[in-house]
A tleap script that builds the chain and sets N, CA, C and O, in Angstrom:
source leaprc.protein.ff14SB
mol = sequence {
  NMET SER VAL ILE GLU GLU GLY ALA LYS LYS
  SER GLY ILE LEU TRP LEU HIE LEU ASP ARG
  PRO ARG LEU ALA TRP HIE VAL TRP HIE GLU
  GLY ALA ILE TYR LEU VAL THR GLY GLY GLU
  GLU GLN ASP LEU PRO GLY LEU VAL GLY ARG
  ASP SER VAL ARG VAL THR LEU ARG SER LYS
  ASP ASN GLY ALA GLU LEU VAL ALA PHE ASP
  ALA ARG VAL GLU VAL VAL ASP GLN ALA ALA
  ALA ALA ASP ALA VAL ALA ALA LEU ALA LYS
  GLU ARG LEU ASN ALA ARG ASP ALA ALA ARG
  LEU THR ASP ARG TRP SER VAL SER SER ALA
  VAL VAL ARG LEU THR CPRO
}
set mol.1.N position { 7.491 10.243 -21.245 }
set mol.1.CA position { 7.195 8.391 -21.004 }
set mol.1.C position { 6.275 9.249 -19.338 }
set mol.1.O position { 6.589 10.322 -18.822 }
set mol.2.N position { 5.232 8.358 -18.927 }
set mol.2.CA position { 4.901 8.292 -17.739 }
set mol.2.C position { 5.434 7.618 -16.838 }
set mol.2.O position { 6.157 6.666 -17.135 }
set mol.3.N position { 5.221 7.927 -15.697 }
set mol.3.CA position { 5.361 7.019 -14.214 }
set mol.3.C position { 5.139 6.007 -14.665 }
set mol.3.O position { 6.086 5.295 -15.000 }
set mol.4.N position { 3.924 5.612 -14.822 }
set mol.4.CA position { 3.605 4.212 -15.141 }
set mol.4.C position { 4.268 3.625 -16.023 }
set mol.4.O position { 4.741 2.537 -15.695 }
set mol.5.N position { 4.525 4.120 -17.403 }
set mol.5.CA position { 5.044 3.541 -18.153 }
set mol.5.C position { 6.622 2.654 -17.626 }
set mol.5.O position { 7.009 1.494 -17.484 }
set mol.6.N position { 7.250 4.310 -17.444 }
set mol.6.CA position { 8.686 3.925 -17.334 }
set mol.6.C position { 8.723 3.187 -16.046 }
set mol.6.O position { 9.777 2.661 -15.687 }
set mol.7.N position { 7.691 3.115 -15.356 }
set mol.7.CA position { 7.866 2.199 -13.707 }
set mol.7.C position { 7.734 0.369 -14.444 }
set mol.7.O position { 8.488 -0.447 -13.916 }
set mol.8.N position { 6.890 -0.101 -15.487 }
set mol.8.CA position { 6.530 -0.788 -15.840 }
set mol.8.C position { 7.828 -1.732 -16.884 }
set mol.8.O position { 8.070 -2.933 -16.997 }
set mol.9.N position { 8.183 -1.001 -17.249 }
set mol.9.CA position { 10.014 -0.943 -18.264 }
set mol.9.C position { 10.897 -1.152 -17.870 }
set mol.9.O position { 11.770 -1.870 -18.357 }
set mol.10.N position { 10.925 -0.093 -16.031 }
set mol.10.CA position { 12.264 -0.635 -15.782 }
set mol.10.C position { 12.711 -1.947 -14.918 }
set mol.10.O position { 13.814 -2.419 -14.641 }
set mol.11.N position { 11.010 -2.431 -14.532 }
set mol.11.CA position { 11.078 -3.454 -12.980 }
set mol.11.C position { 10.180 -4.852 -14.075 }
set mol.11.O position { 9.261 -4.582 -14.848 }
set mol.12.N position { 10.507 -5.685 -13.949 }
set mol.12.CA position { 9.613 -7.293 -14.805 }
set mol.12.C position { 8.729 -7.156 -13.641 }
set mol.12.O position { 7.703 -7.647 -14.112 }
set mol.13.N position { 8.421 -6.802 -12.376 }
set mol.13.CA position { 7.512 -7.154 -11.470 }
set mol.13.C position { 7.065 -6.233 -11.455 }
set mol.13.O position { 7.501 -5.222 -12.007 }
set mol.14.N position { 5.502 -6.387 -10.453 }
set mol.14.CA position { 4.603 -5.567 -10.254 }
set mol.14.C position { 3.597 -6.528 -9.086 }
set mol.14.O position { 3.553 -7.749 -8.936 }
set mol.15.N position { 3.010 -5.665 -8.524 }
set mol.15.CA position { 1.948 -6.459 -7.406 }
set mol.15.C position { 0.375 -5.519 -7.716 }
set mol.15.O position { -0.017 -4.358 -7.829 }
set mol.16.N position { -0.234 -7.195 -7.754 }
set mol.16.CA position { -1.247 -6.993 -7.790 }
set mol.16.C position { -2.584 -6.732 -6.646 }
set mol.16.O position { -2.462 -7.551 -5.734 }
set mol.17.N position { -3.351 -6.168 -6.519 }
set mol.17.CA position { -4.413 -5.936 -5.460 }
set mol.17.C position { -5.814 -7.464 -5.714 }
set mol.17.O position { -6.649 -7.230 -6.588 }
set mol.18.N position { -5.927 -8.667 -5.055 }
set mol.18.CA position { -6.689 -9.750 -5.529 }
set mol.18.C position { -6.765 -9.776 -4.451 }
set mol.18.O position { -6.677 -8.769 -3.749 }
set mol.19.N position { -7.023 -11.406 -3.848 }
set mol.19.CA position { -7.516 -11.971 -2.349 }
set mol.19.C position { -6.240 -10.879 -1.447 }
set mol.19.O position { -6.858 -10.002 -0.844 }
set mol.20.N position { -5.216 -10.793 -1.308 }
set mol.20.CA position { -4.475 -10.599 -1.187 }
set mol.20.C position { -2.970 -9.615 -2.364 }
set mol.20.O position { -2.761 -9.826 -3.558 }
set mol.21.N position { -2.126 -8.497 -1.343 }
set mol.21.CA position { -1.206 -8.187 -2.600 }
set mol.21.C position { -0.275 -9.482 -3.149 }
set mol.21.O position { 0.577 -10.041 -2.459 }
set mol.22.N position { -0.640 -9.863 -4.620 }
set mol.22.CA position { 0.395 -10.531 -5.294 }
set mol.22.C position { 1.132 -10.148 -6.444 }
set mol.22.O position { 0.615 -9.627 -7.432 }
set mol.23.N position { 2.367 -10.411 -6.315 }
set mol.23.CA position { 3.708 -10.763 -6.752 }
set mol.23.C position { 3.783 -11.028 -8.442 }
set mol.23.O position { 4.077 -12.189 -8.728 }
set mol.24.N position { 3.594 -10.255 -9.413 }
set mol.24.CA position { 3.071 -10.939 -10.609 }
set mol.24.C position { 4.615 -10.317 -11.360 }
set mol.24.O position { 5.168 -9.310 -10.916 }
set mol.25.N position { 5.257 -11.251 -12.756 }
set mol.25.CA position { 5.953 -10.711 -13.834 }
set mol.25.C position { 5.351 -10.498 -14.713 }
set mol.25.O position { 4.307 -11.110 -14.938 }
set mol.26.N position { 5.813 -9.576 -15.477 }
set mol.26.CA position { 4.887 -8.967 -16.561 }
set mol.26.C position { 5.649 -8.559 -17.890 }
set mol.26.O position { 6.744 -9.059 -18.145 }
set mol.27.N position { 4.938 -7.480 -18.875 }
set mol.27.CA position { 6.258 -7.163 -19.771 }
set mol.27.C position { 5.209 -5.531 -20.068 }
set mol.27.O position { 4.045 -5.380 -19.699 }
set mol.28.N position { 5.874 -4.730 -20.651 }
set mol.28.CA position { 5.324 -3.438 -20.821 }
set mol.28.C position { 5.303 -3.515 -22.511 }
set mol.28.O position { 6.337 -3.498 -23.178 }
set mol.29.N position { 3.739 -3.616 -23.170 }
set mol.29.CA position { 3.957 -3.814 -24.515 }
set mol.29.C position { 2.636 -2.682 -25.298 }
set mol.29.O position { 1.413 -2.647 -25.166 }
set mol.30.N position { 3.621 -1.856 -26.128 }
set mol.30.CA position { 1.978 -0.653 -26.679 }
set mol.30.C position { 1.156 -0.197 -25.845 }
set mol.30.O position { -0.058 -0.279 -26.029 }
set mol.31.N position { 1.818 0.484 -24.552 }
set mol.31.CA position { 0.805 1.470 -23.774 }
set mol.31.C position { -0.208 0.540 -22.839 }
set mol.31.O position { -1.228 1.074 -22.403 }
set mol.32.N position { 0.059 -0.775 -22.547 }
set mol.32.CA position { -0.259 -1.821 -21.431 }
set mol.32.C position { 0.517 -2.903 -21.049 }
set mol.32.O position { 1.401 -3.513 -21.650 }
set mol.33.N position { -0.098 -3.075 -19.643 }
set mol.33.CA position { 1.205 -4.135 -19.441 }
set mol.33.C position { 0.519 -5.553 -19.830 }
set mol.33.O position { -0.673 -5.560 -20.139 }
set mol.34.N position { 1.242 -6.703 -19.815 }
set mol.34.CA position { 0.764 -8.113 -20.114 }
set mol.34.C position { 1.386 -8.871 -18.859 }
set mol.34.O position { 2.478 -8.619 -18.348 }
set mol.35.N position { 0.409 -9.921 -18.433 }
set mol.35.CA position { 1.260 -11.030 -18.212 }
set mol.35.C position { 0.186 -12.435 -18.158 }
set mol.35.O position { -1.035 -12.555 -18.259 }
set mol.36.N position { 1.119 -13.232 -17.984 }
set mol.36.CA position { 0.391 -14.889 -18.002 }
set mol.36.C position { -0.597 -15.121 -16.804 }
set mol.36.O position { -0.875 -14.035 -16.295 }
set mol.37.N position { -1.027 -15.849 -16.376 }
set mol.37.CA position { -1.885 -16.506 -15.313 }
set mol.37.C position { -2.520 -18.152 -15.615 }
set mol.37.O position { -2.929 -18.553 -16.705 }
set mol.38.N position { -2.481 -18.740 -14.659 }
set mol.38.CA position { -3.339 -19.952 -15.104 }
set mol.38.C position { -2.096 -20.985 -15.500 }
set mol.38.O position { -0.995 -20.481 -15.720 }
set mol.39.N position { -2.300 -22.750 -15.614 }
set mol.39.CA position { -1.745 -23.524 -15.736 }
set mol.39.C position { -0.744 -23.738 -15.297 }
set mol.39.O position { -0.869 -24.166 -14.150 }
set mol.40.N position { 0.729 -23.633 -15.765 }
set mol.40.CA position { 1.679 -24.047 -15.399 }
set mol.40.C position { 2.731 -22.607 -14.491 }
set mol.40.O position { 3.831 -22.554 -13.941 }
set mol.41.N position { 1.389 -21.452 -14.829 }
set mol.41.CA position { 2.143 -20.191 -15.257 }
set mol.41.C position { 1.734 -19.917 -13.519 }
set mol.41.O position { 1.200 -20.778 -12.820 }
set mol.42.N position { 2.212 -18.197 -12.927 }
set mol.42.CA position { 1.967 -17.755 -11.704 }
set mol.42.C position { 0.020 -17.755 -11.681 }
set mol.42.O position { -0.781 -17.699 -12.614 }
set mol.43.N position { -0.144 -17.826 -10.479 }
set mol.43.CA position { -1.438 -18.570 -9.944 }
set mol.43.C position { -1.745 -16.935 -9.563 }
set mol.43.O position { -0.986 -16.316 -8.818 }
set mol.44.N position { -2.755 -16.423 -10.069 }
set mol.44.CA position { -3.420 -15.057 -9.985 }
set mol.44.C position { -4.918 -15.421 -9.727 }
set mol.44.O position { -5.544 -15.554 -10.779 }
set mol.45.N position { -5.383 -15.545 -9.003 }
set mol.45.CA position { -6.579 -15.960 -8.347 }
set mol.45.C position { -7.838 -14.805 -8.388 }
set mol.45.O position { -7.994 -13.772 -7.737 }
set mol.46.N position { -8.559 -15.368 -9.314 }
set mol.46.CA position { -9.417 -13.778 -9.370 }
set mol.46.C position { -9.254 -12.939 -10.277 }
set mol.46.O position { -10.275 -12.540 -10.837 }
set mol.47.N position { -7.961 -12.412 -10.704 }
set mol.47.CA position { -8.138 -11.632 -12.071 }
set mol.47.C position { -8.609 -11.780 -12.932 }
set mol.47.O position { -9.047 -10.681 -13.274 }
set mol.48.N position { -8.997 -12.906 -14.020 }
set mol.48.CA position { -9.492 -13.144 -15.151 }
set mol.48.C position { -11.190 -13.039 -14.348 }
set mol.48.O position { -11.437 -13.733 -13.362 }
set mol.49.N position { -11.704 -12.566 -14.645 }
set mol.49.CA position { -13.618 -12.374 -14.844 }
set mol.49.C position { -13.429 -10.609 -14.191 }
set mol.49.O position { -14.411 -9.882 -14.339 }
set mol.50.N position { -12.727 -10.278 -13.806 }
set mol.50.CA position { -12.553 -8.978 -13.206 }
set mol.50.C position { -12.554 -7.641 -14.003 }
set mol.50.O position { -11.738 -7.462 -14.907 }
set mol.51.N position { -13.344 -6.840 -13.708 }
set mol.51.CA position { -13.350 -5.293 -14.642 }
set mol.51.C position { -12.208 -4.479 -14.814 }
set mol.51.O position { -11.761 -3.945 -15.828 }
set mol.52.N position { -11.769 -4.480 -13.505 }
set mol.52.CA position { -10.280 -3.784 -12.987 }
set mol.52.C position { -9.482 -4.174 -11.665 }
set mol.52.O position { -10.107 -4.871 -10.865 }
set mol.53.N position { -8.094 -3.789 -11.315 }
set mol.53.CA position { -7.480 -4.131 -10.360 }
set mol.53.C position { -6.869 -3.401 -9.869 }
set mol.53.O position { -6.443 -2.501 -10.593 }
set mol.54.N position { -6.533 -3.377 -8.575 }
set mol.54.CA position { -5.064 -1.978 -7.970 }
set mol.54.C position { -3.760 -2.886 -8.608 }
set mol.54.O position { -3.474 -4.074 -8.464 }
set mol.55.N position { -3.192 -1.936 -9.273 }
set mol.55.CA position { -1.800 -2.240 -9.391 }
set mol.55.C position { -0.842 -1.176 -9.010 }
set mol.55.O position { -0.946 0.040 -9.165 }
set mol.56.N position { 0.229 -1.961 -8.415 }
set mol.56.CA position { 1.678 -0.882 -7.507 }
set mol.56.C position { 2.876 -1.672 -8.102 }
set mol.56.O position { 3.199 -2.859 -8.149 }
set mol.57.N position { 3.517 -0.215 -8.638 }
set mol.57.CA position { 4.430 -0.377 -9.139 }
set mol.57.C position { 5.860 0.399 -8.314 }
set mol.57.O position { 5.974 1.607 -8.110 }
set mol.58.N position { 6.963 -0.792 -7.891 }
set mol.58.CA position { 7.803 -0.187 -7.056 }
set mol.58.C position { 8.818 -0.026 -7.363 }
set mol.58.O position { 9.232 -1.025 -7.951 }
set mol.59.N position { 9.638 0.850 -7.287 }
set mol.59.CA position { 11.034 1.205 -7.607 }
set mol.59.C position { 12.163 0.140 -7.190 }
set mol.59.O position { 12.455 -0.399 -6.123 }
set mol.60.N position { 12.860 0.049 -8.983 }
set mol.60.CA position { 14.286 -0.962 -9.152 }
set mol.60.C position { 15.104 -1.262 -8.149 }
set mol.60.O position { 15.665 -2.307 -7.820 }
set mol.61.N position { 15.077 0.381 -7.482 }
set mol.61.CA position { 16.235 0.944 -7.147 }
set mol.61.C position { 16.281 0.617 -5.646 }
set mol.61.O position { 17.232 -0.016 -5.186 }
set mol.62.N position { 15.438 0.969 -5.010 }
set mol.62.CA position { 15.226 0.879 -3.519 }
set mol.62.C position { 13.548 0.274 -3.704 }
set mol.62.O position { 13.281 -0.050 -2.547 }
set mol.63.N position { 13.119 0.167 -4.000 }
set mol.63.CA position { 11.659 -1.008 -3.285 }
set mol.63.C position { 10.461 -0.296 -2.745 }
set mol.63.O position { 9.597 -0.851 -2.067 }
set mol.64.N position { 10.459 1.069 -3.112 }
set mol.64.CA position { 9.967 1.710 -2.254 }
set mol.64.C position { 8.812 2.244 -3.480 }
set mol.64.O position { 9.237 2.339 -4.631 }
set mol.65.N position { 7.407 2.571 -3.206 }
set mol.65.CA position { 6.289 2.536 -4.221 }
set mol.65.C position { 6.519 3.691 -5.223 }
set mol.65.O position { 6.876 4.828 -4.912 }
set mol.66.N position { 6.333 3.362 -6.129 }
set mol.66.CA position { 6.843 4.231 -7.070 }
set mol.66.C position { 5.320 5.022 -7.527 }
set mol.66.O position { 5.230 6.237 -7.703 }
set mol.67.N position { 4.156 4.026 -7.672 }
set mol.67.CA position { 3.120 4.657 -8.201 }
set mol.67.C position { 1.739 3.568 -7.776 }
set mol.67.O position { 2.021 2.394 -7.535 }
set mol.68.N position { 0.517 3.942 -7.713 }
set mol.68.CA position { -0.648 2.658 -7.325 }
set mol.68.C position { -1.503 3.400 -8.183 }
set mol.68.O position { -1.879 4.506 -7.792 }
set mol.69.N position { -1.896 2.946 -9.361 }
set mol.69.CA position { -3.429 2.608 -10.213 }
set mol.69.C position { -4.297 1.560 -10.513 }
set mol.69.O position { -4.093 0.355 -10.361 }
set mol.70.N position { -5.555 2.280 -11.072 }
set mol.70.CA position { -6.454 1.063 -11.410 }
set mol.70.C position { -6.144 1.063 -13.113 }
set mol.70.O position { -5.884 1.941 -13.936 }
set mol.71.N position { -6.319 -0.405 -13.155 }
set mol.71.CA position { -6.051 -0.201 -14.129 }
set mol.71.C position { -7.290 -1.349 -15.306 }
set mol.71.O position { -7.644 -2.204 -14.494 }
set mol.72.N position { -7.712 -1.556 -16.110 }
set mol.72.CA position { -8.805 -2.333 -16.607 }
set mol.72.C position { -8.346 -3.700 -17.292 }
set mol.72.O position { -7.491 -3.874 -18.160 }
set mol.73.N position { -9.087 -4.525 -16.708 }
set mol.73.CA position { -8.592 -6.084 -17.007 }
set mol.73.C position { -9.062 -6.592 -18.326 }
set mol.73.O position { -10.228 -6.361 -18.644 }
set mol.74.N position { -8.450 -7.114 -18.955 }
set mol.74.CA position { -9.023 -7.517 -20.241 }
set mol.74.C position { -8.157 -8.788 -20.488 }
set mol.74.O position { -6.968 -8.681 -20.786 }
set mol.75.N position { -8.799 -10.037 -20.354 }
set mol.75.CA position { -8.391 -11.325 -21.181 }
set mol.75.C position { -8.112 -11.142 -22.548 }
set mol.75.O position { -9.102 -10.959 -23.257 }
set mol.76.N position { -6.730 -11.147 -23.232 }
set mol.76.CA position { -6.586 -11.163 -24.681 }
set mol.76.C position { -6.478 -12.657 -25.357 }
set mol.76.O position { -6.129 -13.753 -24.919 }
set mol.77.N position { -7.099 -12.026 -27.058 }
set mol.77.CA position { -7.174 -13.770 -27.785 }
set mol.77.C position { -5.422 -13.779 -28.023 }
set mol.77.O position { -4.619 -12.883 -28.285 }
set mol.78.N position { -5.300 -15.110 -27.814 }
set mol.78.CA position { -3.594 -15.045 -27.751 }
set mol.78.C position { -2.648 -14.999 -29.282 }
set mol.78.O position { -1.446 -14.860 -29.509 }
set mol.79.N position { -3.735 -15.171 -30.066 }
set mol.79.CA position { -3.842 -15.081 -31.746 }
set mol.79.C position { -3.275 -13.744 -32.115 }
set mol.79.O position { -2.226 -13.541 -32.727 }
set mol.80.N position { -4.031 -12.960 -31.703 }
set mol.80.CA position { -4.501 -11.780 -32.138 }
set mol.80.C position { -3.397 -10.741 -31.584 }
set mol.80.O position { -3.017 -9.752 -32.211 }
set mol.81.N position { -2.834 -11.223 -29.991 }
set mol.81.CA position { -2.267 -10.203 -29.677 }
set mol.81.C position { -0.928 -10.940 -29.292 }
set mol.81.O position { -0.274 -10.840 -28.254 }
set mol.82.N position { -0.687 -11.751 -30.473 }
set mol.82.CA position { 1.058 -12.142 -31.113 }
set mol.82.C position { 1.946 -11.395 -30.569 }
set mol.82.O position { 2.205 -11.574 -29.379 }
set mol.83.N position { 2.524 -10.526 -31.210 }
set mol.83.CA position { 3.387 -9.647 -30.449 }
set mol.83.C position { 3.729 -9.730 -29.016 }
set mol.83.O position { 4.855 -10.087 -28.669 }
set mol.84.N position { 2.545 -9.327 -27.922 }
set mol.84.CA position { 2.636 -8.839 -26.995 }
set mol.84.C position { 2.629 -10.405 -26.217 }
set mol.84.O position { 2.847 -10.162 -25.030 }
set mol.85.N position { 2.535 -11.277 -26.324 }
set mol.85.CA position { 2.800 -12.931 -26.333 }
set mol.85.C position { 4.310 -13.457 -26.803 }
set mol.85.O position { 5.084 -14.252 -26.270 }
set mol.86.N position { 4.378 -12.867 -27.730 }
set mol.86.CA position { 5.681 -12.885 -27.782 }
set mol.86.C position { 6.770 -12.268 -27.279 }
set mol.86.O position { 7.873 -12.810 -27.208 }
set mol.87.N position { 6.523 -11.128 -26.913 }
set mol.87.CA position { 7.535 -10.358 -26.097 }
set mol.87.C position { 7.365 -11.072 -24.524 }
set mol.87.O position { 8.391 -11.358 -23.906 }
set mol.88.N position { 6.301 -11.282 -24.052 }
set mol.88.CA position { 6.288 -12.250 -22.929 }
set mol.88.C position { 6.246 -13.683 -22.281 }
set mol.88.O position { 5.938 -14.181 -21.198 }
set mol.89.N position { 6.834 -14.187 -23.813 }
set mol.89.CA position { 7.856 -15.484 -23.972 }
set mol.89.C position { 9.143 -15.013 -23.847 }
set mol.89.O position { 9.921 -15.967 -23.828 }
set mol.90.N position { 9.673 -14.008 -23.758 }
set mol.90.CA position { 10.938 -14.250 -24.618 }
set mol.90.C position { 11.385 -13.171 -23.025 }
set mol.90.O position { 12.570 -12.909 -22.819 }
set mol.91.N position { 10.270 -12.658 -22.041 }
set mol.91.CA position { 10.964 -12.147 -20.854 }
set mol.91.C position { 10.518 -13.546 -19.925 }
set mol.91.O position { 10.546 -13.054 -18.797 }
set mol.92.N position { 10.258 -14.506 -19.798 }
set mol.92.CA position { 9.515 -15.604 -18.797 }
set mol.92.C position { 11.366 -16.659 -18.737 }
set mol.92.O position { 11.939 -17.298 -19.619 }
set mol.93.N position { 11.700 -16.406 -17.450 }
set mol.93.CA position { 12.808 -17.059 -17.281 }
set mol.93.C position { 12.523 -18.417 -16.662 }
set mol.93.O position { 11.518 -18.573 -15.969 }
set mol.94.N position { 13.421 -19.448 -16.904 }
set mol.94.CA position { 13.635 -20.817 -16.819 }
set mol.94.C position { 12.548 -21.757 -16.796 }
set mol.94.O position { 12.066 -22.574 -16.011 }
set mol.95.N position { 12.328 -21.290 -18.066 }
set mol.95.CA position { 10.530 -22.139 -18.668 }
set mol.95.C position { 10.692 -23.436 -18.947 }
set mol.95.O position { 11.511 -23.563 -19.858 }
set mol.96.N position { 10.291 -24.404 -18.580 }
set mol.96.CA position { 11.189 -25.742 -18.757 }
set mol.96.C position { 10.423 -26.491 -20.052 }
set mol.96.O position { 10.143 -27.688 -20.111 }
set mol.97.N position { 10.214 -25.689 -20.855 }
set mol.97.CA position { 9.895 -25.777 -22.165 }
set mol.97.C position { 9.537 -24.579 -23.486 }
set mol.97.O position { 8.650 -24.228 -24.263 }
set mol.98.N position { 10.796 -24.318 -23.106 }
set mol.98.CA position { 10.462 -22.448 -23.788 }
set mol.98.C position { 10.432 -22.761 -25.570 }
set mol.98.O position { 9.889 -21.962 -26.334 }
set mol.99.N position { 10.865 -23.590 -25.885 }
set mol.99.CA position { 10.489 -23.632 -27.594 }
set mol.99.C position { 8.403 -23.904 -27.638 }
set mol.99.O position { 7.679 -23.327 -28.449 }
set mol.100.N position { 7.888 -24.916 -26.528 }
set mol.100.CA position { 7.250 -24.637 -26.748 }
set mol.100.C position { 6.123 -23.967 -25.796 }
set mol.100.O position { 4.942 -24.313 -25.840 }
set mol.101.N position { 6.605 -23.016 -24.972 }
set mol.101.CA position { 6.096 -21.902 -24.120 }
set mol.101.C position { 4.363 -21.397 -24.820 }
set mol.101.O position { 3.274 -21.615 -24.289 }
set mol.102.N position { 4.584 -20.832 -25.876 }
set mol.102.CA position { 3.106 -19.989 -26.212 }
set mol.102.C position { 2.139 -21.468 -26.717 }
set mol.102.O position { 0.912 -21.368 -26.694 }
set mol.103.N position { 2.810 -22.840 -27.171 }
set mol.103.CA position { 1.507 -23.262 -27.371 }
set mol.103.C position { 0.891 -24.249 -26.048 }
set mol.103.O position { 0.048 -25.146 -26.055 }
set mol.104.N position { 1.508 -23.801 -25.212 }
set mol.104.CA position { 1.076 -24.345 -23.723 }
set mol.104.C position { 0.469 -23.226 -23.071 }
set mol.104.O position { -0.338 -23.538 -22.196 }
set mol.105.N position { 0.612 -22.234 -23.232 }
set mol.105.CA position { -0.218 -20.815 -22.641 }
set mol.105.C position { -1.157 -21.089 -23.613 }
set mol.105.O position { -2.208 -21.144 -22.975 }
set mol.106.N position { -1.383 -21.274 -24.657 }
set mol.106.CA position { -2.651 -21.303 -25.781 }
set mol.106.C position { -3.700 -22.233 -25.483 }
set mol.106.O position { -4.832 -22.126 -25.955 }
set mol.107.N position { -3.108 -23.708 -24.221 }
set mol.107.CA position { -3.956 -24.483 -23.961 }
set mol.107.C position { -4.459 -24.006 -23.018 }
set mol.107.O position { -5.644 -23.674 -23.040 }
set mol.108.N position { -3.471 -23.809 -21.656 }
set mol.108.CA position { -3.932 -23.814 -20.290 }
set mol.108.C position { -3.894 -22.319 -19.268 }
set mol.108.O position { -4.460 -22.036 -18.212 }
set mol.109.N position { -2.881 -21.521 -20.218 }
set mol.109.CA position { -3.260 -20.146 -19.372 }
set mol.109.C position { -3.770 -19.138 -19.826 }
set mol.109.O position { -3.786 -19.249 -21.052 }
set mol.110.N position { -4.357 -17.865 -19.391 }
set mol.110.CA position { -4.696 -17.163 -20.357 }
set mol.110.C position { -3.449 -15.580 -19.972 }
set mol.110.O position { -2.702 -15.209 -19.067 }
set mol.111.N position { -3.933 -15.088 -21.417 }
set mol.111.CA position { -3.021 -13.929 -20.939 }
set mol.111.C position { -4.062 -12.554 -20.810 }
set mol.111.O position { -5.217 -12.266 -21.123 }
set mol.112.N position { -3.167 -12.057 -20.302 }
set mol.112.CA position { -4.222 -10.505 -19.547 }
set mol.112.C position { -3.198 -9.313 -19.849 }
set mol.112.O position { -1.984 -9.256 -19.648 }
set mol.113.N position { -4.385 -8.059 -20.585 }
set mol.113.CA position { -4.144 -7.010 -20.125 }
set mol.113.C position { -4.552 -6.255 -19.720 }
set mol.113.O position { -5.774 -6.107 -19.719 }
set mol.114.N position { -3.540 -5.229 -19.064 }
set mol.114.CA position { -3.842 -4.494 -17.862 }
set mol.114.C position { -3.226 -2.711 -18.523 }
set mol.114.O position { -2.101 -2.272 -18.762 }
set mol.115.N position { -4.548 -2.144 -18.614 }
set mol.115.CA position { -4.702 -0.987 -19.652 }
set mol.115.C position { -4.987 0.091 -18.061 }
set mol.115.O position { -5.902 0.008 -17.241 }
set mol.116.N position { -3.561 1.231 -18.115 }
set mol.116.CA position { -3.858 1.998 -17.022 }
set mol.116.C position { -4.818 3.377 -17.162 }
set mol.116.O position { -5.074 4.054 -16.166 }
savepdb mol mol.pdb
quit
């Protein structure tokens, strides 16, 4: 298991270097990091439309930087990436509409795959 995979699996948050460092929740699924942005979800300005982004994973134990890397950014078709979307929905804490969460995402949010 790579340091990136291990770090992404152990911690549900990461830092994206956008207009400034931004904290984001995510899931690791089939070799990539998936996250959701827009609508009522986390605001990650400028992520959609980029080719790549710098990602920093921190240790869950002590918060120290574990690894930083560049990742390819790709907005995914939510129907085609149903397994990844389901994994994201499972990890989404405190959703006001958990039963309809993925329906809301399909209308107002983007699901993004970050591939190291």
